C-alpha positions in Angstrom: 21.1 -17.9 2.0 19.4 -14.6 0.3 22.2 -11.8 -0.4 20.0 -8.8 -1.1 20.9 -5.3 -2.3 18.3 -2.5 -1.5 18.5 0.7 -3.8 17.2 3.6 -1.9 16.8 3.6 2.2 13.2 5.0 2.1 10.2 3.9 4.2 9.7 1.0 2.3 12.8 0.1 1.7 14.4 0.1 5.2 11.0 -1.7 6.5 11.3 -4.7 4.1 15.3 -5.0 4.7 14.7 -5.0 8.3 11.6 -7.4 8.2 13.6 -9.9 6.2 17.2 -9.3 8.4 14.6 -10.4 11.5 13.2 -13.1 9.8 14.3 -16.8 10.6 16.1 -17.3 7.8 19.4 -16.6 6.3 19.3 -13.2 4.7 22.6 -10.7 4.3 21.3 -7.0 3.1 23.1 -4.2 1.7 21.4 -0.7 1.3 22.7 1.8 -1.3 21.7 5.2 -0.6 22.7 8.6 -2.5 24.1 10.1 0.8 27.6 9.5 2.3 26.0 8.5 5.9 23.5 6.0 6.5 20.2 7.2 7.7 19.5 6.7 11.7 17.7 3.2 11.7 18.1 0.0 13.8 19.6 -1.7 10.6 22.9 0.2 10.9 22.6 1.3 14.4 22.4 -2.5 15.4 24.9 -3.6 12.6 22.3 -5.7 11.0 23.1 -4.3 7.6 25.6 -3.0 5.6 25.5 0.9 3.8 27.0 1.9 0.6 27.4 5.0 -0.9 26.4 5.3 -4.4 25.7 2.6 -7.1 27.7 -0.3 -7.9 27.7 -3.7 -9.7 26.4 -6.1 -7.3 28.6 -8.8 -6.0 28.6 -12.2 -7.3 26.0 -14.4 -5.2 23.3 -11.5 -5.2 20.6 -13.5 -4.9 18.0 -10.1 -5.5 18.3 -6.5 -6.1 15.3 -4.2 -4.6 14.7 -0.8 -6.4 12.8 0.9 -3.7 12.7 4.4 -5.0 10.2 6.6 -6.1 8.3 5.6 -9.1 9.9 8.7 -11.2 13.2 7.6 -10.5 12.9 4.3 -11.7 13.7 4.4 -15.2 16.8 6.7 -14.4 18.0 3.8 -11.3 17.8 1.2 -13.6 19.9 2.5 -16.6 22.4 3.8 -13.8 22.9 0.3 -12.6 22.6 -1.3 -15.9 25.7 0.8 -17.0 27.6 -1.3 -14.3 27.4 -4.5 -16.3 25.8 -7.6 -16.5 23.7 -9.3 -13.8 25.4 -11.6 -11.0 24.6 -15.3 -12.2 21.0 -15.8 -11.1 20.0 -12.6 -9.7 16.4 -10.6 -10.0 15.8 -7.5 -9.4 12.5 -6.1 -8.4 10.8 -2.6 -8.0 8.3 -2.0 -5.1 6.0 0.1 -7.0 2.6 -0.7 -6.8 1.1 1.0 -9.6 3.9 0.2 -12.5 4.7 -2.8 -14.4 8.3 -4.2 -15.3 8.9 -1.7 -18.1 11.2 0.3 -16.3 13.5 -2.6 -15.5 14.0 -2.9 -19.0 17.6 -2.2 -19.1 18.5 -4.5 -16.3 16.6 -7.3 -18.2 19.0 -6.6 -21.2 21.7 -7.2 -18.7 20.6 -10.6 -17.6 18.3 -9.9 -14.5 14.9 -11.6 -13.8 12.8 -8.7 -13.8 9.6 -8.1 -11.9 7.7 -6.3 -9.1 7.1 -7.0 -5.5 4.7 -4.4 -3.8 4.1 -4.8 0.0 0.1 -4.3 0.6 0.7 -2.3 3.8 0.5 1.3 4.7 4.0 2.2 6.1 4.1 5.9 7.3 7.6 5.4 9.4 10.5 3.2 8.4 11.1 2.3 12.3 7.6 0.7 12.4 7.6 -1.0 9.1 9.2 -4.2 9.6 6.1 -5.2 11.9 3.9 -4.4 9.3 5.3 -6.6 7.0 5.3 -9.7 8.7 2.6 -11.6 7.5 1.2 -9.0 4.8 0.2 -9.7 1.5 2.6 -8.6 -1.5 1.5 -8.3 -5.1 3.7 -10.0 -7.3 4.5 -10.0 -11.1 7.2 -10.6 -13.6 9.1 -13.6 -15.2 9.2 -17.0 -13.7 12.6 -16.9 -12.3 11.6 -13.3 -10.7 8.8 -14.6 -9.4 10.2 -17.6 -7.7 12.9 -15.3 -6.0 9.7 -13.0 -4.9 8.4 -15.9 -3.3 11.0 -16.9 -1.3 11.1 -13.5 0.3 7.6 -13.6 1.0 7.6 -16.7 2.7 10.4 -15.5 4.7 8.2 -13.0 6.0 5.2 -15.5 6.3 3.5 -13.4 4.0 1.0 -14.0 1.6 1.8 -13.7 -2.3 -1.1 -12.5 -4.6 -0.6 -12.2 -8.5 -1.4 -9.4 -10.4 -1.2 -9.1 -14.2 1.3 -6.6 -15.2 -1.1 -4.7 -17.2 -3.5 -4.7 -14.2 -1.2 -3.0 -11.4 -2.6 0.4 -12.0 -6.2 -1.1 -11.1 -4.9 -3.1 -8.2 -3.2 0.0 -6.8 -5.9 2.5 -7.2 -7.7 -0.2 -5.2 -5.3 -0.3 -2.6 -4.9 3.8 -2.5 -8.9 3.7 -1.9 -8.7 1.0 1.0 -5.6 3.0 2.9 -4.8 6.5 2.0 -8.2 7.6 1.3 -9.7 5.8 4.3 -7.4 8.4 6.4 -8.7 11.2 4.0 -12.4 9.9 5.1 -11.5 9.9 8.9 -9.8 13.6 8.4 -13.1 14.8 6.8 -15.0 13.2 9.7 -12.6 14.6 12.4 -13.5 17.9 10.9 -17.2 17.5 11.1 -16.6 16.6 15.0 -14.6 19.3 15.6 -17.6 21.7 13.9 -20.3 19.7 16.4 -17.9 20.8 19.2 -15.7 17.7 20.2 -12.0 18.6 20.8 -9.3 17.2 17.8 -7.9 14.5 20.2 -11.4 13.1 21.3 -12.5 13.1 17.7 -9.5 11.1 16.7 -9.5 8.5 19.4 -13.4 8.3 18.9 -13.6 8.0 15.1 -10.4 5.6 15.2 -12.5 3.3 17.5 -15.3 3.3 15.2 -13.3 2.6 12.1 -11.5 -0.2 13.7 -15.1 -1.7 14.7 -16.3 -1.2 11.1 -13.0 -3.1 9.8 -13.4 -5.9 12.1 -16.8 -6.2 11.0 -15.5 -6.8 7.5 -12.9 -9.2 8.6 -15.7 -11.3 10.5 -18.6 -10.8 8.1 -17.3 -10.1 4.9 -17.8 -6.6 3.1 -21.2 -7.4 1.7 -22.6 -8.1 5.2 -20.6 -5.3 7.0 -22.1 -2.3 6.5 -24.5 -0.6 9.4 -26.0 2.8 9.4 -28.9 4.7 7.9 -28.4 3.8 4.0 -28.6 0.1 4.5 -31.8 0.5 6.9 -33.3 2.9 3.9 -33.4 5.9 6.8 -34.6 8.5 4.3 -35.5 11.3 7.0 -31.7 10.5 8.8 -29.8 11.2 5.8 -32.0 14.0 4.4 -31.3 15.6 8.1 -27.6 14.8 7.4 -27.5 16.9 4.2 -29.3 19.9 5.2 -27.1 19.9 8.2 -23.7 19.8 6.0 -22.0 22.7 4.2 -22.6 22.3 0.6 -19.4 20.8 -0.1 -19.6 18.3 2.6 -23.0 17.7 1.4 -22.1 16.8 -2.1 -19.2 14.4 -0.5 -21.8 12.6 1.6 -24.2 12.2 -1.4 -21.8 10.8 -3.6 -20.7 8.1 -1.3 -24.4 7.7 -0.7 -25.3 7.5 -4.2 -22.3 4.7 -4.5 -23.7 2.9 -1.4 -27.2 3.0 -3.0 -26.2 1.2 -6.1 -24.7 -1.6 -4.0 -27.1 -2.0 -1.5 -30.6 -0.8 -3.4 -31.5 -4.3 -4.0 -31.8 -5.0 -0.3 -34.1 -1.8 0.4 -37.4 -1.3 -0.3 -38.5 0.5 -3.7 -39.9 3.5 -2.3 -36.8 4.4 -0.1 -34.5 3.8 -2.9 -36.6 6.2 -5.3 -36.6 8.5 -2.5 -33.0 8.4 -1.7 -31.8 8.4 -5.4 -34.0 12.0 -5.7 -31.9 13.3 -2.6 -28.6 12.4 -3.3 -29.4 14.0 -7.0 -30.4 17.0 -5.3 -27.1 17.8 -3.5 -24.9 16.1 -5.9 
């Protein structure tokens, strides 16, 4: 049986705890928070988890502690938990930060915890919907062998897929994750704004562009990134791209041109040499 303690009832902590409780394995969950009363969530409303106010030493038999607090609080929480004494026998401790290695957990390592990191590669906007997102998700793992063994058990309960990311390269991994999720939303925000400038209502813009983006992602899933790109750049359509750049406001044109420059470096070898030269000069003009 997995006996888990989550420190920090935020979106990731509650979502991960909820997903594990609902898995087919035998899982017991305690959530620790800094407020006397638990947050409003099905975990507590349905009696699926216990809530405790304030840190204390995990009980014997605890198999893992997950620190699901903001990155900037990890070192402080690690020190505070370490002050409660040595680790329960066989207990691992993880943080769920994408960018950080195990260094913030050093005080707990000194207390006998096997330390590691477990980051769900999912966008979780709300704690109430996160559990569904985490079933079958990818999780980036790093840490000591005993911690990795415990992490893989938890990932298996969720029918997830574990990927190993060396501690030193976690910032690179997390930057890529931000680009593939957060920045996609930012690009859709910018595209929605341009649709509105073109006279489309915000509601229609969001619906239309979300469908377009979903189609592009489905192409990536089916064909792979190298074959999924469509549009004027992959066609070498200089006139259409020039029209776009002339029409856009200067700041928007710079963003479009920079993205186009990156795309040209990627797909330029597939295009006629003449169009590559023209597009390079065009993007340079608006950068």
